[in-house]
N, C-alpha and C positions, 0 to 999 in steps of 0.2 A: 517475373513476379505476377501473380494472377490478379485479376480485376478486384476481387474480394479482398486480397491482401493489401492492395493499393488503398483501398477504401478504409480498411481497418487502421492502416499505418497513419493515413491522413487524419483520421479521427484522433489518434493518439497525439499527433503533432499539434493539435489544437491547444492542448494544455501544457505543452512542454515548457513554453515560456514562463508559465506559473511555477513550475518545479525547478527552474534553473537556479533560482536563489538558494534552494535547498542544497544543490549540488555544490555551489560555491562555498556554502557553509560547511559542508562536509570536508571539502579540500583544505580549508583554513583550520578546521578543528578535528582533523582525522584521529588524533590521539585521545580526544575527549568523547567523541560521538559514539554512543552505543548503537548497535544496528537496530534495536528496538526503537530508539529515538529517531532514527533516520526514517523508519517506516511510519511513525507517528506524524512527522512532518510531511511526508509525501501524501499520506491519507488525507490530512487536513487541507493540503494544497488542492487535492482533487476536488473538495467541495467547491472551491473557486472554479476549478476547471470545468465542473459540470455546467457552468453557465454557457459553455461553448457546445455542449452536447446536443448536436443537430438543430440547435435553435429552439429546442422544445422546453422552454421555461415558462410555466404559467405564472402569471403575476400573483395570483392569490397564494400558491404555494411558496413561491419565492419570498413574498412578504412575510408569511408566517414563519418560514425557516429563518429569515433574517432577524426577526424578533427574538427567536429562540437563542440564536448566536449572540445577539446583543445583550440579552439577559444573562447569558453565561459570562461574557466579558464583564459585565457589571458586577456579577457576583464574585468573580475572581478579584476585582478591585476592592470590593468591600469586605469580603470574608476570607479571602485567600483561595488559592487554587485547589488545595486538597479538600476543603469543605464543599466547594462548589462542585468538584468532580463527584463527590459522594452524593450530594443532593440531586444533581442532574441524572446520574445513573440510576438512582432510586426511582425516578419518574420516567425513565426511558421508554417503557412500554406505552405510556400515555402520549409521549411525544411522537412516537412512531405512528400511533393510531391516528393522531390529528393530522399527519402529513400523508398517510397512505392514500395512494391514488393520484398524488400530485407528482410533478416532474422533480420535486425536491426530495422525494422519498428515498431514491437511491443514495443521494448525498447525505441525507440524515443517517442512513445506515452506516455509511463510511465514517462520518463524523463521530457517531456514538461508538463505533467499533475502535476508532482511534483513541477516544477517551477511556474506554474499557481497557485497552491495551496499555495505556499509561498507568491506569489504576492497578494493573496486575490481575484483572478479571479476564483471563485468557479464553476461557470457555465462551463467555458472552461475546467477546471481541470476534472469536472465529465464527460464531453463529451469525452475527450481524454482517460480517464480511461475506459470508456464504450467501445470505439473503441478498446482499447487494449484487454479487455475481450472478444470481438468478435474474435480477432486474435488468442486467446488462446482456441479456440473452443474445441479442443481434449484433452487438458491437464488441468484438473480441478484444480490442485494445483496452477498453474500459474493464471487461471482464478479467483480463489478465492482471490489472492492478488489484482488483478485489481478491483474486486467487492468491496473489502474492502476499497481500496483507493477511489473508486467512492462514496461509502457510506459516507466516511469521508468528501469529498468535498461537498456533498450535505447537510451533517449535519452542517458543518461550514457555509454554505450559508443559513441555516434556514430551509431547507426542511427536517424536522425530519422524517415524515412518509415515504417519499420516501427513505431516508437513511436506515430506518429500513428494507425495502424491500430488499435491497442489502445485508444487514447483514443476513437477513434470508436466502437468496440464498446460502450464504457461509455455514450457519448452515445445510442446507438441502442438500448440494452437495455430501455428502458421503465421502469427504476428510477431514482429520483433519487439513490440512493447514489453518491457519487463523481462525479456529473455535473458539478458546478461545477469540481472539481479538473481533471478530464479536459479539460474545455473550456478552462481556463486554460492548461494545458500544451500543448494544440494550438495556442492562440494564440501562445504563446511560441515554439514551433517554427516557425510561419509567419513570426513576426518575425525569427528567426534566418536563415531562408531568403531574407529580403528581400521577402516577400509582405506588405507593410504594410497594404494595404487589407483583405486576408483576415484578418489579425491583428486589426485594429481591430473588424471584425464580431464576431469570437469574444470579444475582450475586452469588447465592449459587452454581449454575451449574458450574460457572468459579472457584469458591473457591475449589470445590470438584473434579475438573477435574485432569486427570493424568499429571505428570511432574510438573515442576516448571517454573513460569514465572512472570514477572512484573505485568501482570494483575491479576494473582491469589492473589498476595500480596494486590493489590489495592482493589480487591473484598472482601477480608477478612476485611480490614479496614472499608469498607462500611458496612458489616454485623456486625462486632464487633468493633465499634469506641473506646470503653473503654479499649480495650486490648493494 
């Protein structure tokens, strides 16, 4: 493994402990969890993970973003999640403008992208995830997460071929971060398009990959439904 890849993977490892609760939730609720929900949880977990991002958290930006998130939580408690989602997405541009230039800006893009994904505003979600990927230009592990989320938003919006392009970017990045998920989602798209042999090849790559994950179990069920 190259020095660059080792660096990228170490950056990804910094927030894996944040995401592990998401993985445990998926295992316990595998029949109930929609993949769009999985990505929402992961994207929101990333906001916390950004605190680990190269130690580059400026106090002013972090404080401003913290207030925005606290205001969102307060809104959910007082007026419900749906109304709060609508209100915060309506003023999303102002929120991003206020944070632009701070180390919290990429996290805000991911957070708002997750909210837009939950709300079903797939074009906006894909756009914000794409902007976040651009912000993570020198850290491919973080970029991979943004690309994977961008692919998910495009897929949910019906742009299957475009979604596959972003999943393929993750697979070709040289970083292991999100490789399994991206490969699984590509396989699922191939299956939806009727390209069953291509789907099987990709599902097999996931099933035979190193480590253990929710997606490996799902891939094995696709390959061996009778087991």
